[in-house]
VMD Tcl script that draws the C-alpha trace (Angstrom):
set ca {
  {-15.20 27.86 33.29}
  {-17.19 30.61 35.16}
  {-17.86 34.01 34.44}
  {-18.25 37.26 36.72}
  {-19.51 40.45 35.69}
  {-16.78 43.53 36.88}
  {-18.18 45.49 39.72}
  {-16.72 48.37 40.87}
  {-19.87 49.11 43.32}
  {-17.50 48.48 46.57}
  {-14.21 49.80 45.18}
  {-11.76 50.83 42.25}
  {-11.23 47.67 40.03}
  {-7.54 47.05 39.85}
  {-5.40 46.04 37.00}
  {-7.26 48.63 34.69}
  {-10.12 46.36 34.43}
  {-13.25 47.81 33.13}
  {-16.58 48.16 35.05}
  {-19.05 45.79 33.50}
  {-16.24 43.78 31.26}
  {-16.71 40.25 31.70}
  {-14.17 37.84 33.54}
  {-13.74 34.33 32.45}
  {-12.12 32.14 35.04}
  {-11.11 28.77 35.10}
  {-11.19 27.52 38.40}
  {-8.44 25.41 40.21}
  {-6.31 25.80 37.07}
  {-2.49 25.71 37.72}
  {-1.08 29.55 37.84}
  {2.19 31.01 37.64}
  {3.59 33.76 39.57}
  {2.31 37.30 38.39}
  {-1.25 35.56 36.63}
  {-3.95 37.16 37.20}
  {-5.90 35.12 39.33}
  {-9.32 35.02 41.44}
  {-9.14 34.87 45.04}
  {-11.76 34.59 47.82}
  {-11.73 37.67 49.93}
  {-10.66 37.48 53.65}
  {-12.43 37.11 56.43}
  {-15.59 37.03 54.16}
  {-18.83 35.20 55.33}
  {-20.12 35.06 52.08}
  {-18.43 34.29 48.75}
  {-16.70 37.44 47.43}
  {-14.03 37.37 45.67}
  {-11.07 39.67 44.60}
  {-8.49 39.79 41.44}
  {-4.73 40.05 42.18}
  {-1.65 39.17 40.36}
  {-0.64 35.38 41.73}
  {2.38 34.93 44.46}
  {3.91 31.89 45.27}
  {1.43 30.75 47.64}
  {-2.42 31.41 47.49}
  {-4.25 29.98 50.17}
  {-7.13 31.67 49.32}
  {-7.07 30.84 45.28}
  {-10.44 30.54 43.24}
  {-9.18 30.29 39.66}
  {-7.23 31.95 37.31}
  {-8.37 34.37 34.57}
  {-8.44 33.33 30.77}
  {-9.99 36.06 29.35}
  {-11.54 39.65 29.71}
  {-13.87 41.13 27.49}
  {-15.41 44.78 27.62}
  {-18.88 44.87 27.05}
  {-19.69 48.39 25.04}
  {-23.70 48.10 26.01}
  {-24.84 50.87 28.36}
  {-26.27 48.99 31.53}
  {-25.84 49.81 34.93}
  {-24.24 46.80 36.74}
}
mol new
graphics top color blue
foreach p $ca { graphics top sphere $p radius 0.5 }
foreach p [lrange $ca 0 end-1] q [lrange $ca 1 end] { graphics top cylinder $p $q radius 0.2 }
display resetview
């Protein structure tokens, strides 16, 4: 399992995910259409990720989101 901190510094987070929340991802896990997944951004030289709803084929697939937890601590992320 991998975790990320949601960060909207590069734009608005999709799917009503709160900025600063913790995103728990299971890499290479099986997914179904419309599951929330993490994919690599296209044409990215470094490992940038984005969240999307799964479609039938996901060539840039990283992992399936299994949980999102909102942090109530006020910090700058």
